[in-house]
DOKE-324601 format. One line per field, with one value per atom (N, C-alpha, C, O): residue in three letters; x, y, z; atom name. Coordinates in nm, 4 decimals, always signed. Example, Ala and Ser with C-alpha at 12.3 -4.5 7.8 and 13.67 -1.06 7.14 Angstrom:
DOKE-324601
res <- c(Ala / Ala / Ala / Ala / Ser / Ser / Ser / Ser);
east <- c(+1.3190 / +1.2300 / +1.3200 / +1.4236 / +1.2850 / +1.3670 / +1.2900 / +1.3409);
north <- c(-0.5690 / -0.4500 / -0.3300 / -0.3319 / -0.2250 / -0.1060 / +0.0030 / +0.1138);
up <- c(+0.7800 / +0.7800 / +0.7800 / +0.8465 / +0.7080 / +0.7140 / +0.7870 / +0.8039);
atom <- c(N / CA / C / O / N / CA / C / O);
//
This chain:
DOKE-324601
res <- c(Met / Met / Met / Met / Leu / Leu / Leu / Leu / Thr / Thr / Thr / Thr / Val / Val / Val / Val / Glu / Glu / Glu / Glu / Glu / Glu / Glu / Glu / Thr / Thr / Thr / Thr / Ser / Ser / Ser / Ser / Lys / Lys / Lys / Lys / Arg / Arg / Arg / Arg / Leu / Leu / Leu / Leu / Ser / Ser / Ser / Ser / Ile / Ile / Ile / Ile / Ser / Ser / Ser / Ser / Arg / Arg / Arg / Arg / Thr / Thr / Thr / Thr / Arg / Arg / Arg / Arg / Val / Val / Val / Val / Phe / Phe / Phe / Phe / Gly / Gly / Gly / Gly / Leu / Leu / Leu / Leu / Ile / Ile / Ile / Ile / Asn / Asn / Asn / Asn / Ala / Ala / Ala / Ala / Gly / Gly / Gly / Gly / Gln / Gln / Gln / Gln / Leu / Leu / Leu / Leu / Ile / Ile / Ile / Ile / Ser / Ser / Ser / Ser / Val / Val / Val / Val / Lys / Lys / Lys / Lys / Ile / Ile / Ile / Ile / Gly / Gly / Gly / Gly / Arg / Arg / Arg / Arg / Ser / Ser / Ser / Ser / Thr / Thr / Thr / Thr / Arg / Arg / Arg / Arg / Ile / Ile / Ile / Ile / Pro / Pro / Pro / Pro / Thr / Thr / Thr / Thr / Lys / Lys / Lys / Lys / Cys / Cys / Cys / Cys / Ile / Ile / Ile / Ile / Glu / Glu / Glu / Glu / Glu / Glu / Glu / Glu / Phe / Phe / Phe / Phe / Ile / Ile / Ile / Ile / Asp / Asp / Asp / Asp / Arg / Arg / Arg / Arg / Leu / Leu / Leu / Leu / Ile / Ile / Ile / Ile / Ser / Ser / Ser / Ser / Asp / Asp / Asp / Asp / Pro / Pro / Pro / Pro / Gln / Gln / Gln / Gln / Met / Met / Met / Met / Leu / Leu / Leu / Leu / Ala / Ala / Ala / Ala / Arg / Arg / Arg / Arg / Phe / Phe / Phe / Phe);
east <- c(+1.6324 / +1.5966 / +1.7215 / +1.8316 / +1.7010 / +1.8123 / +1.8036 / +1.6949 / +1.9185 / +1.9210 / +1.8813 / +1.8709 / +1.8595 / +1.8281 / +1.9454 / +1.9258 / +2.0654 / +2.1858 / +2.1921 / +2.2171 / +2.1698 / +2.1724 / +2.0614 / +2.0814 / +1.9453 / +1.8330 / +1.8647 / +1.8347 / +1.9251 / +1.9591 / +2.0584 / +2.0484 / +2.1528 / +2.2490 / +2.1808 / +2.2096 / +2.0904 / +2.0217 / +1.9345 / +1.9254 / +1.8704 / +1.7820 / +1.8536 / +1.7944 / +1.9792 / +2.0596 / +1.9957 / +1.9858 / +1.9528 / +1.8959 / +1.9589 / +2.0288 / +1.9341 / +1.9918 / +1.9165 / +1.8033 / +1.9815 / +1.9166 / +1.7950 / +1.6917 / +1.8080 / +1.6973 / +1.5771 / +1.4633 / +1.6016 / +1.4925 / +1.4267 / +1.3047 / +1.5063 / +1.4504 / +1.3570 / +1.2456 / +1.4020 / +1.3161 / +1.1912 / +1.0833 / +1.2049 / +1.0892 / +0.9878 / +0.8673 / +1.0360 / +0.9473 / +0.8782 / +0.7611 / +0.9515 / +0.8930 / +0.7840 / +0.6738 / +0.8146 / +0.7179 / +0.5947 / +0.4851 / +0.6124 / +0.5006 / +0.4190 / +0.3154 / +0.4657 / +0.3940 / +0.4191 / +0.3486 / +0.5183 / +0.5486 / +0.6449 / +0.6570 / +0.7126 / +0.8076 / +0.7836 / +0.7835 / +0.7636 / +0.7322 / +0.8620 / +0.9569 / +0.8639 / +0.9815 / +0.9395 / +0.8227 / +1.0391 / +1.0189 / +1.1239 / +1.2413 / +1.0815 / +1.1761 / +1.2196 / +1.1361 / +1.3487 / +1.4051 / +1.4964 / +1.6088 / +1.4462 / +1.5178 / +1.5204 / +1.4154 / +1.6388 / +1.6525 / +1.6793 / +1.6882 / +1.6919 / +1.7274 / +1.6031 / +1.5062 / +1.6071 / +1.4998 / +1.5456 / +1.6532 / +1.4636 / +1.4952 / +1.3832 / +1.2661 / +1.4208 / +1.3246 / +1.3317 / +1.4367 / +1.2193 / +1.2195 / +1.2489 / +1.1974 / +1.3313 / +1.3690 / +1.2460 / +1.2414 / +1.1476 / +1.0245 / +0.9558 / +0.9001 / +0.9594 / +0.8961 / +0.9707 / +0.9096 / +1.1017 / +1.1799 / +1.1440 / +1.1261 / +1.1336 / +1.0968 / +0.9567 / +0.9338 / +0.8635 / +0.7276 / +0.7268 / +0.6530 / +0.8084 / +0.8194 / +0.8704 / +0.8171 / +0.9724 / +1.0272 / +0.9223 / +0.9092 / +0.8482 / +0.7413 / +0.6364 / +0.5876 / +0.6016 / +0.5039 / +0.5599 / +0.4865 / +0.6883 / +0.7508 / +0.7425 / +0.7137 / +0.7680 / +0.7665 / +0.6255 / +0.6059 / +0.5278 / +0.3911 / +0.3130 / +0.2107 / +0.3589 / +0.2857 / +0.3751 / +0.4552 / +0.3628 / +0.4485 / +0.4386 / +0.5370 / +0.3225 / +0.3080 / +0.3909 / +0.4498 / +0.3954 / +0.4757 / +0.6236 / +0.6993 / +0.6638 / +0.8029 / +0.8386 / +0.9491 / +0.7474 / +0.7725 / +0.7880 / +0.8680 / +0.7122 / +0.7219 / +0.8464 / +0.8966 / +0.8966 / +1.0109 / +1.1343 / +1.2442);
north <- c(-2.6688 / -2.5311 / -2.4448 / -2.4847 / -2.3265 / -2.2353 / -2.1152 / -2.0749 / -2.0594 / -1.9361 / -1.8200 / -1.8353 / -1.7056 / -1.5859 / -1.5535 / -1.5172 / -1.5667 / -1.5409 / -1.6343 / -1.5895 / -1.7630 / -1.8604 / -1.8317 / -1.8443 / -1.7934 / -1.7607 / -1.6383 / -1.6351 / -1.5380 / -1.4169 / -1.4478 / -1.3924 / -1.5351 / -1.5741 / -1.6531 / -1.6329 / -1.7429 / -1.8254 / -1.7399 / -1.7664 / -1.6370 / -1.5508 / -1.4276 / -1.3498 / -1.4105 / -1.2947 / -1.1626 / -1.0681 / -1.1590 / -1.0374 / -1.0156 / -1.1029 / -0.9000 / -0.8702 / -0.9415 / -0.9864 / -0.9506 / -1.0077 / -0.9236 / -0.9770 / -0.7921 / -0.7020 / -0.7317 / -0.7310 / -0.7575 / -0.7895 / -0.9224 / -0.9360 / -1.0197 / -1.1484 / -1.1249 / -1.1773 / -1.0462 / -1.0160 / -0.9400 / -0.9607 / -0.8531 / -0.7816 / -0.8763 / -0.8598 / -0.9752 / -1.0752 / -1.1589 / -1.1945 / -1.1896 / -1.2651 / -1.1816 / -1.2308 / -1.0557 / -0.9677 / -0.9414 / -0.9209 / -0.9420 / -0.9195 / -1.0467 / -1.0433 / -1.1583 / -1.2839 / -1.3524 / -1.4469 / -1.3061 / -1.3658 / -1.4834 / -1.5643 / -1.4915 / -1.5994 / -1.6498 / -1.5718 / -1.7784 / -1.8379 / -1.8714 / -1.9232 / -1.8409 / -1.8717 / -1.9407 / -1.9400 / -2.0002 / -2.0692 / -2.0168 / -2.0055 / -1.9852 / -1.9432 / -2.0660 / -2.1422 / -2.0844 / -2.1909 / -2.1213 / -2.0826 / -2.1067 / -2.0260 / -1.8819 / -1.8229 / -1.8256 / -1.6892 / -1.6862 / -1.5790 / -1.8020 / -1.8128 / -1.8206 / -1.8892 / -1.7503 / -1.7568 / -1.8489 / -1.8305 / -1.9472 / -2.0426 / -2.0423 / -2.0250 / -2.0615 / -2.0663 / -2.2062 / -2.2473 / -2.2797 / -2.4125 / -2.4034 / -2.3157 / -2.4941 / -2.4957 / -2.5021 / -2.4364 / -2.5801 / -2.5922 / -2.4562 / -2.4267 / -2.3741 / -2.2418 / -2.1492 / -2.0656 / -2.1641 / -2.0847 / -2.1258 / -2.0407 / -2.2555 / -2.3050 / -2.2576 / -2.2194 / -2.2601 / -2.2128 / -2.0633 / -2.0176 / -1.9874 / -1.8440 / -1.8187 / -1.7334 / -1.8921 / -1.8775 / -1.9153 / -1.8475 / -2.0222 / -2.0628 / -1.9528 / -1.9267 / -1.8880 / -1.7783 / -1.6608 / -1.5960 / -1.6331 / -1.5254 / -1.5542 / -1.4653 / -1.6782 / -1.7170 / -1.7116 / -1.6673 / -1.7563 / -1.7665 / -1.6356 / -1.6222 / -1.5390 / -1.4130 / -1.2960 / -1.2487 / -1.2488 / -1.1402 / -1.0131 / -0.9402 / -0.9860 / -0.8668 / -0.8795 / -0.7818 / -0.9987 / -1.0201 / -1.0024 / -0.9477 / -1.0484 / -1.0339 / -0.8864 / -0.8461 / -0.8063 / -0.6629 / -0.5956 / -0.5032 / -0.6411 / -0.5845 / -0.6317 / -0.5638 / -0.7482 / -0.8072 / -0.7309 / -0.7635);
up <- c(+1.6977 / +1.7219 / +1.7088 / +1.7467 / +1.6545 / +1.6322 / +1.7256 / +1.7672 / +1.7574 / +1.8347 / +1.7442 / +1.6225 / +1.8041 / +1.7255 / +1.6332 / +1.5172 / +1.6843 / +1.6040 / +1.4827 / +1.3708 / +1.5051 / +1.3953 / +1.2943 / +1.1735 / +1.3448 / +1.2566 / +1.1725 / +1.0531 / +1.2339 / +1.1591 / +1.0475 / +0.9381 / +1.0747 / +0.9708 / +0.8600 / +0.7420 / +0.8978 / +0.7983 / +0.7061 / +0.5862 / +0.7629 / +0.6841 / +0.6278 / +0.5530 / +0.6633 / +0.6205 / +0.6626 / +0.5843 / +0.7880 / +0.8456 / +0.9832 / +1.0345 / +1.0417 / +1.1723 / +1.2846 / +1.2670 / +1.3990 / +1.5177 / +1.5555 / +1.5957 / +1.5422 / +1.5743 / +1.4861 / +1.5332 / +1.3592 / +1.2656 / +1.3042 / +1.2945 / +1.3475 / +1.3916 / +1.5100 / +1.5128 / +1.6078 / +1.7225 / +1.6779 / +1.7334 / +1.5792 / +1.5261 / +1.4639 / +1.4828 / +1.3900 / +1.3295 / +1.4369 / +1.4234 / +1.5429 / +1.6541 / +1.7207 / +1.7453 / +1.7497 / +1.8159 / +1.7294 / +1.7817 / +1.5976 / +1.5054 / +1.4828 / +1.4165 / +1.5376 / +1.5216 / +1.3885 / +1.3531 / +1.3148 / +1.1850 / +1.1959 / +1.1039 / +1.3090 / +1.3329 / +1.4747 / +1.5699 / +1.4879 / +1.6180 / +1.6911 / +1.6321 / +1.8195 / +1.9003 / +2.0292 / +2.0681 / +2.0937 / +2.2206 / +2.3176 / +2.2826 / +2.4388 / +2.5416 / +2.6207 / +2.6696 / +2.6327 / +2.7145 / +2.8151 / +2.7832 / +2.9353 / +3.0332 / +2.9847 / +2.9591 / +2.9721 / +2.9208 / +2.7712 / +2.7114 / +2.7116 / +2.5704 / +2.4817 / +2.5145 / +2.3704 / +2.2713 / +2.1591 / +2.1023 / +2.1280 / +2.0209 / +1.9180 / +1.9516 / +1.7936 / +1.6845 / +1.6232 / +1.5738 / +1.6264 / +1.5648 / +1.4149 / +1.3456 / +1.3668 / +1.2258 / +1.1358 / +1.0318 / +1.1750 / +1.0964 / +1.0811 / +0.9753 / +1.1847 / +1.1788 / +1.0833 / +1.0167 / +1.0768 / +0.9813 / +0.8392 / +0.7521 / +0.8161 / +0.6832 / +0.6441 / +0.5294 / +0.7390 / +0.7116 / +0.6816 / +0.5943 / +0.7534 / +0.7287 / +0.5869 / +0.5159 / +0.5459 / +0.4107 / +0.3065 / +0.2046 / +0.3311 / +0.2386 / +0.2245 / +0.1145 / +0.3371 / +0.3307 / +0.2510 / +0.1764 / +0.2660 / +0.1888 / +0.0393 / -0.0409 / +0.0034 / -0.1378 / -0.1950 / -0.3081 / -0.1178 / -0.1698 / -0.1635 / -0.2307 / -0.0843 / -0.0687 / -0.1100 / -0.0293 / -0.2336 / -0.2817 / -0.1966 / -0.1836 / -0.1393 / -0.0553 / +0.0720 / +0.1181 / +0.1280 / +0.2479 / +0.2157 / +0.2959 / +0.0994 / +0.0575 / +0.0436 / +0.0798 / -0.0080 / -0.0225 / +0.1139 / +0.1284 / +0.2138 / +0.3493 / +0.4211 / +0.5106 / +0.3820 / +0.4487 / +0.4089 / +0.4537);
atom <- c(N / CA / C / O / N / CA / C / O / N / CA / C / O / N / CA / C / O / N / CA / C / O / N / CA / C / O / N / CA / C / O / N / CA / C / O / N / CA / C / O / N / CA / C / O / N / CA / C / O / N / CA / C / O / N / CA / C / O / N / CA / C / O / N / CA / C / O / N / CA / C / O / N / CA / C / O / N / CA / C / O / N / CA / C / O / N / CA / C / O / N / CA / C / O / N / CA / C / O / N / CA / C / O / N / CA / C / O / N / CA / C / O / N / CA / C / O / N / CA / C / O / N / CA / C / O / N / CA / C / O / N / CA / C / O / N / CA / C / O / N / CA / C / O / N / CA / C / O / N / CA / C / O / N / CA / C / O / N / CA / C / O / N / CA / C / O / N / CA / C / O / N / CA / C / O / N / CA / C / O / N / CA / C / O / N / CA / C / O / N / CA / C / O / N / CA / C / O / N / CA / C / O / N / CA / C / O / N / CA / C / O / N / CA / C / O / N / CA / C / O / N / CA / C / O / N / CA / C / O / N / CA / C / O / N / CA / C / O / N / CA / C / O / N / CA / C / O / N / CA / C / O / N / CA / C / O / N / CA / C / O / N / CA / C / O / N / CA / C / O);
//
């Protein structure tokens, strides 16, 4: 599982954008105590959806 910071670096987006994707339900996260973690598999699935759905890529 990756932190929000690690996820933002992997996707080349801001931390705020990562939280926005989480809040929009486009990226799944898990709370561990006060920390938000994103499973690596969920990041890969998000990227796959971006690739397969041109409209989603345009919104991203």
